[in-house]
VEXNUZA-789898 format. One record per residue (C-alpha): residue in three letters; x, y, z. Coordinates in Angstrom, 2 decimals, padded with zeros to 5 digits. Layout:
<rs>
residuo|c1|c2|c3
ALA|X|Y|Z
...
</rs>
This chain:
<rs>
residuo|c1|c2|c3
MET|081.89|-181.78|-068.83
PRO|082.65|-178.26|-069.19
THR|081.49|-176.02|-066.66
GLU|080.99|-172.17|-066.89
ALA|083.15|-169.97|-064.86
LYS|081.13|-167.82|-062.42
THR|082.86|-164.45|-062.44
ALA|081.66|-161.65|-059.98
ALA|080.65|-158.27|-061.78
ARG|083.69|-156.07|-061.31
PRO|082.95|-152.81|-059.62
ARG|082.89|-149.74|-061.82
HIS|085.78|-147.69|-061.32
ARG|084.95|-144.45|-059.32
ILE|086.04|-141.45|-061.46
LYS|088.30|-139.22|-059.39
ILE|089.75|-135.83|-059.76
SER|093.03|-137.19|-061.12
ASP|091.01|-138.71|-063.82
VAL|089.25|-135.61|-064.96
ALA|092.68|-133.74|-064.71
ASP|094.33|-136.35|-067.05
ALA|091.49|-135.95|-069.59
LEU|091.91|-132.17|-069.66
GLY|095.81|-132.11|-069.50
MET|095.51|-129.93|-066.30
THR|096.96|-130.33|-063.02
LYS|094.85|-132.10|-060.16
GLY|095.16|-128.58|-058.08
THR|093.67|-126.55|-060.88
VAL|090.73|-129.25|-061.49
SER|089.82|-129.28|-057.78
ARG|089.83|-125.47|-057.54
ALA|087.59|-125.22|-060.59
LEU|085.07|-127.81|-059.17
ASN|085.14|-126.04|-055.96
GLY|084.49|-122.65|-057.30
TYR|087.66|-120.82|-056.25
PRO|087.67|-117.14|-057.64
ASP|091.27|-117.45|-058.92
ILE|090.06|-119.89|-061.77
ALA|088.46|-118.38|-064.86
GLU|084.90|-118.92|-065.48
SER|085.66|-120.34|-068.95
THR|088.26|-122.70|-067.22
ARG|085.55|-123.59|-064.40
LEU|082.84|-124.57|-067.08
LYS|085.24|-126.55|-069.27
VAL|085.99|-128.63|-065.92
HIS|082.52|-128.93|-064.91
ARG|081.40|-130.19|-068.34
LYS|084.14|-132.71|-068.68
ALA|083.70|-133.91|-064.96
GLU|079.71|-134.29|-065.67
ALA|080.58|-136.04|-069.05
MET|082.87|-138.45|-067.10
GLY|080.62|-139.08|-064.39
TYR|082.51|-137.60|-061.71
ARG|080.85|-137.38|-058.37
PRO|082.68|-135.63|-055.30
LEU|082.59|-137.43|-052.01
ALA|080.78|-134.61|-049.85
GLN|082.49|-135.54|-046.53
ALA|086.01|-135.13|-048.04
GLN|084.95|-132.06|-050.11
GLY|083.47|-130.49|-046.92
MET|086.75|-131.23|-045.03
ARG|088.87|-129.69|-047.70
THR|086.72|-126.41|-048.11
GLY|084.90|-126.10|-044.86
ARG|081.55|-126.08|-046.90
THR|078.37|-128.35|-046.44
ARG|077.55|-127.23|-050.32
THR|074.01|-126.54|-048.79
LEU|071.96|-123.38|-049.41
GLY|069.56|-122.37|-046.57
LEU|066.25|-120.74|-046.50
VAL|064.00|-119.88|-043.52
LEU|060.23|-119.11|-044.27
GLN|058.38|-116.89|-042.07
THR|055.25|-118.63|-040.82
ASP|053.45|-115.63|-039.10
ILE|052.29|-113.53|-042.15
PRO|049.28|-115.15|-043.33
GLY|049.53|-116.28|-047.01
ALA|052.99|-114.75|-047.48
GLU|054.62|-117.25|-049.70
ARG|051.64|-119.75|-050.31
PRO|050.94|-119.06|-053.93
PHE|054.46|-118.93|-055.24
LEU|056.13|-121.23|-052.73
SER|056.29|-124.60|-054.90
ASP|057.53|-122.78|-058.13
PHE|060.23|-120.70|-055.94
LEU|061.37|-123.74|-054.08
ALA|061.67|-125.77|-057.62
GLY|063.77|-123.08|-058.90
ILE|066.11|-123.03|-056.08
THR|066.44|-126.75|-055.84
GLN|067.16|-127.14|-059.64
ALA|069.64|-124.40|-059.84
ALA|071.40|-125.83|-056.79
SER|071.26|-129.38|-058.00
ALA|073.11|-128.32|-061.10
GLU|075.93|-127.34|-059.00
ASN|075.78|-130.47|-056.85
TRP|074.30|-128.41|-053.98
THR|071.34|-128.92|-051.88
LEU|068.72|-126.78|-050.02
THR|067.87|-126.73|-046.33
VAL|064.39|-125.15|-045.61
ALA|063.39|-124.26|-041.96
THR|060.37|-122.24|-040.61
SER|060.10|-119.36|-038.00
ALA|058.01|-116.48|-036.84
GLY|059.47|-113.17|-037.69
GLY|061.62|-110.80|-035.71
ALA|063.75|-111.91|-033.06
ALA|062.47|-115.48|-033.29
MET|063.71|-115.45|-037.21
GLU|067.37|-114.06|-036.35
GLN|067.76|-116.84|-033.58
THR|066.79|-119.56|-035.90
LEU|069.27|-118.16|-038.44
GLU|071.89|-117.80|-035.81
ARG|071.27|-121.42|-034.74
LEU|071.61|-122.80|-038.19
VAL|074.76|-120.99|-038.63
HIS|076.30|-122.31|-035.46
GLU|075.32|-125.90|-036.32
ARG|076.74|-125.61|-039.67
LYS|073.52|-126.48|-041.40
SER|074.19|-124.11|-044.41
ASP|076.97|-122.26|-046.22
GLY|074.70|-119.12|-046.89
PHE|071.07|-117.99|-046.80
ILE|068.36|-116.71|-049.24
LEU|066.59|-114.00|-047.50
PRO|062.86|-113.49|-049.07
ARG|060.54|-110.54|-048.49
THR|062.87|-108.08|-047.40
ARG|062.18|-105.25|-044.92
VAL|063.55|-101.57|-045.25
ARG|065.80|-102.30|-042.37
ASP|066.33|-105.97|-042.30
GLY|067.67|-107.61|-039.24
ARG|068.42|-110.82|-040.88
ALA|070.92|-109.21|-043.23
GLU|072.53|-107.26|-040.40
LEU|072.98|-110.38|-038.41
LEU|074.39|-112.34|-041.16
LYS|076.84|-109.37|-041.93
ARG|078.11|-109.44|-038.28
LEU|078.42|-113.26|-038.52
GLU|080.30|-113.02|-041.77
VAL|077.88|-115.44|-043.40
PRO|077.07|-115.12|-047.14
PHE|073.45|-114.28|-048.02
VAL|071.54|-113.12|-051.07
LEU|068.36|-110.95|-050.82
PHE|065.15|-111.60|-052.71
GLY|064.40|-107.76|-052.79
ARG|066.43|-104.75|-051.85
VAL|066.99|-102.81|-048.50
ALA|067.73|-099.28|-047.76
ASP|071.25|-099.91|-046.69
ASP|072.63|-102.23|-049.36
SER|076.22|-102.09|-048.32
GLY|077.61|-105.54|-048.46
CYS|074.51|-107.08|-049.82
ALA|073.67|-109.42|-052.83
TRP|070.38|-109.32|-054.16
PHE|067.92|-110.33|-056.95
ASP|064.58|-108.20|-057.17
ILE|061.68|-107.57|-059.47
LEU|061.11|-104.08|-060.59
GLY|057.88|-103.59|-059.05
GLU|058.06|-099.68|-059.11
GLU|058.36|-099.90|-063.08
ALA|055.02|-102.15|-063.07
MET|053.23|-099.39|-060.94
ALA|054.29|-096.66|-063.53
GLU|053.17|-098.78|-066.31
ALA|049.93|-099.48|-064.71
VAL|049.34|-095.60|-064.43
GLU|050.20|-095.28|-068.02
ARG|047.80|-098.10|-068.89
LEU|045.03|-096.26|-067.14
ARG|045.92|-092.91|-068.72
VAL|045.36|-094.46|-072.16
LEU|042.08|-095.87|-071.08
GLY|041.05|-092.21|-070.29
HIS|041.43|-092.24|-066.26
ARG|042.43|-088.92|-064.78
ARG|041.95|-089.34|-061.33
ILE|043.82|-092.51|-060.16
GLY|044.29|-093.62|-056.53
PHE|046.95|-095.80|-055.08
VAL|046.97|-098.37|-052.22
GLY|050.36|-099.31|-051.03
GLY|051.73|-102.24|-048.78
ALA|052.96|-102.23|-045.25
PRO|055.74|-099.46|-045.22
GLU|058.14|-101.69|-043.41
TYR|058.54|-103.96|-046.53
ASN|060.89|-102.43|-048.77
PHE|058.85|-102.95|-051.95
ALA|056.21|-100.60|-050.42
PRO|058.09|-097.33|-050.72
LEU|059.61|-098.61|-054.24
ARG|056.12|-099.32|-055.50
GLU|054.71|-096.04|-054.31
ALA|057.69|-094.11|-055.81
GLY|057.12|-095.87|-059.07
PHE|053.50|-094.81|-058.91
ARG|054.22|-091.33|-058.20
ARG|056.74|-091.34|-061.16
GLY|054.03|-092.71|-063.36
LEU|051.50|-089.87|-062.62
GLU|054.29|-087.31|-063.46
ALA|055.37|-089.18|-066.77
ALA|051.64|-089.23|-067.67
GLY|051.03|-085.52|-066.78
LEU|048.43|-086.40|-064.26
PRO|048.20|-084.21|-060.89
LEU|049.11|-085.67|-057.72
ASP|046.55|-085.58|-055.09
GLU|048.03|-087.04|-051.69
ALA|044.45|-087.64|-050.43
LEU|044.31|-090.55|-053.12
ILE|047.26|-092.25|-051.78
LEU|046.82|-094.83|-048.96
ARG|049.27|-097.17|-047.47
GLY|049.41|-100.34|-045.33
ALA|047.17|-102.74|-047.14
MET|048.46|-106.33|-047.31
LEU|045.24|-108.24|-046.97
ARG|041.77|-108.41|-048.54
GLU|039.77|-106.83|-045.71
GLU|042.58|-104.12|-045.42
GLY|042.11|-103.31|-049.29
ALA|038.43|-103.22|-048.71
ARG|038.68|-100.49|-045.99
ALA|041.24|-098.48|-048.04
THR|038.76|-098.69|-051.10
ARG|035.85|-097.50|-048.91
ARG|037.92|-094.62|-047.81
LEU|039.02|-093.64|-051.45
LEU|035.41|-093.97|-052.61
SER|034.17|-091.59|-049.86
LEU|036.14|-088.70|-051.01
GLU|034.19|-085.82|-052.52
ALA|036.03|-086.62|-055.88
PRO|036.73|-090.28|-055.83
PRO|039.18|-092.08|-058.18
THR|037.96|-093.86|-061.13
ALA|040.79|-096.32|-060.96
ILE|042.90|-097.62|-058.25
VAL|046.28|-099.03|-058.34
PHE|047.21|-101.51|-055.84
ALA|050.53|-102.87|-054.63
VAL|049.26|-106.12|-053.46
ASP|046.83|-108.54|-055.07
LEU|045.27|-109.74|-051.85
ALA|044.50|-106.17|-050.87
ALA|043.45|-105.31|-054.43
LEU|040.68|-108.35|-054.12
GLY|039.14|-106.19|-051.37
ALA|038.19|-103.57|-053.90
TYR|035.82|-106.02|-055.33
ASP|033.97|-106.26|-051.78
ALA|034.00|-102.47|-051.37
ALA|032.56|-101.78|-055.04
ARG|029.82|-104.35|-054.77
ASP|028.73|-102.63|-051.44
ARG|028.30|-099.41|-053.28
GLY|026.74|-100.74|-056.51
LEU|029.66|-100.61|-058.52
ALA|030.97|-102.89|-061.16
ILE|034.70|-103.54|-061.22
GLY|036.14|-103.00|-064.65
ARG|033.37|-100.71|-065.68
ASP|032.46|-098.27|-062.88
LEU|035.97|-098.77|-061.11
SER|039.01|-100.02|-062.83
VAL|041.79|-101.95|-060.52
ILE|045.19|-102.92|-061.42
SER|047.52|-104.74|-058.96
TYR|050.77|-106.56|-058.60
ASP|051.72|-110.31|-057.67
GLY|049.84|-112.51|-059.91
ILE|048.29|-114.78|-057.39
PRO|046.06|-117.43|-058.57
GLU|042.73|-115.96|-056.81
GLY|043.28|-112.85|-059.08
SER|042.39|-114.99|-062.24
TRP|039.43|-116.51|-060.38
ALA|037.90|-113.30|-059.60
GLN|034.97|-111.91|-061.46
PRO|036.01|-110.36|-063.48
SER|039.53|-111.50|-063.38
LEU|042.17|-109.20|-062.04
THR|044.61|-107.35|-064.35
THR|047.83|-107.63|-062.33
PHE|051.65|-107.80|-062.97
GLY|052.93|-111.31|-062.37
VAL|056.36|-112.74|-061.08
ASP|058.18|-115.52|-062.38
SER|058.82|-117.21|-058.99
HIS|060.70|-120.18|-060.64
LEU|063.15|-117.84|-062.20
ALA|063.65|-115.84|-059.16
GLY|064.46|-119.03|-057.14
GLU|066.97|-120.00|-059.91
ARG|068.72|-116.67|-059.98
LEU|068.98|-116.43|-056.11
ALA|070.51|-119.91|-055.87
GLY|073.15|-119.05|-058.41
LEU|073.83|-115.59|-057.09
LEU|074.12|-117.32|-053.49
ILE|076.60|-119.98|-054.66
ARG|078.86|-117.51|-056.40
ARG|078.63|-115.29|-053.14
ILE|079.75|-118.38|-051.05
ARG|082.55|-118.94|-053.42
GLY|083.81|-115.65|-052.89
GLU|082.55|-113.14|-055.22
ALA|081.82|-109.67|-053.90
PRO|078.23|-108.85|-053.23
GLU|078.28|-105.67|-055.22
GLU|078.84|-107.89|-058.32
LEU|076.03|-109.98|-057.51
ARG|072.93|-107.55|-058.00
GLU|070.31|-108.65|-060.64
THR|066.75|-107.28|-061.47
ALA|063.96|-108.52|-063.57
LYS|060.72|-107.12|-064.73
ALA|057.09|-108.30|-063.87
ARG|054.78|-109.20|-066.67
LEU|051.35|-107.71|-067.20
LEU|048.65|-110.25|-066.93
ALA|045.68|-108.31|-068.69
GLY|042.25|-109.44|-067.06
GLY|038.88|-107.72|-067.01
SER|039.27|-105.32|-063.90
ASP|040.32|-102.32|-065.70
GLY|038.86|-100.50|-068.73
PRO|037.79|-096.95|-069.95
PRO|035.97|-094.86|-067.26
ASN|032.18|-095.31|-067.32
LEU|031.52|-092.25|-065.05
THR|033.34|-089.14|-064.25
SER|034.62|-088.71|-060.77
GLU|031.59|-086.47|-059.97
ASP|029.01|-089.03|-061.52
LEU|030.77|-091.85|-059.64
ALA|030.33|-089.74|-056.31
ALA|026.64|-089.36|-056.94
ARG|026.28|-093.06|-057.78
ILE|027.81|-094.17|-054.50
SER|025.77|-091.65|-052.46
ALA|022.79|-093.06|-053.91
ALA|023.77|-096.56|-053.22
LEU|024.78|-095.71|-049.51
HIS|021.34|-093.88|-048.78
ASP|019.28|-096.96|-050.40
PRO|017.03|-098.20|-047.61
SER|017.03|-101.56|-048.95
ARG|021.00|-101.92|-049.12
PRO|022.39|-104.41|-046.39
GLN|024.83|-102.74|-043.97
GLU|028.24|-103.74|-044.69
GLY|030.66|-105.17|-042.22
GLU|033.98|-103.78|-041.70
</rs>
């Protein structure tokens, strides 16, 4: 009686660099250098090799590749934990953008956390010495950023999400917040506002002076007078924004509109306006920047400028991989624009500055008014 011969499934042949080289008619060395991102290989050749390798199912052996290149093919990101709500609204989109761009190049992402200042620098230095990452993405840049200075000294590649005062040796991707602030002023001018205040962020962060400069340029372009009394700084949180708004509204000639550098601070304007019997969007217009979800939940919704965090993550990952592969940092600098998210917090002025001051004074002297808490 015939019997069926049982044969074991043959293991699938692992595609090697030599197989890709044969298919392309290139040398093994050229294909290897293209796959590992060496700068002496033309971009067109690199893309051609990557496409063929992907189509053939080539996958590098990470251990062997690391031994050849000295790389772990890992990007590093250290999140700061001692800033309330710093990355929370955008973190999932931001990480998704980084990991998708990294995966497309067969790289991975290592995420760590740390407090700021010296603790952050110690964490970065430890990760460098432990060879946990080939380079780092540095979000939320300061005017003088100790992280960037440390990585320069250690000769470790990095890319900034933001800019710094001394950008020598720095690659970066940033959103043009200063252009958004100028656009906010022009939007308010068209609506009819002539006395516009500004509440900036903490001055140690590099975005703060940039956005203030954009506001000032916006006033100049709109032909509106600059009054230094209408410019305040240092508001990053809701309660700080409320305090700044109260100061502006206590002026003899208060602004009929305020531009905020940070959404969380802008939400404080709602609290200060309510205390003074003012309606946001009618009696006091507000425009801000960030696009946090809380802004869309406010009543009325906050007019703000939003950032595509997913795109930012993608671009930063791509720039960092190119930097690790040897491209000069000065060639790796990109910017993008924020997008206006129109809400109900801005509109034509309902009151002149003088009438607004009278309305506020009456509200503050109303004996039935509840006492506000600072």
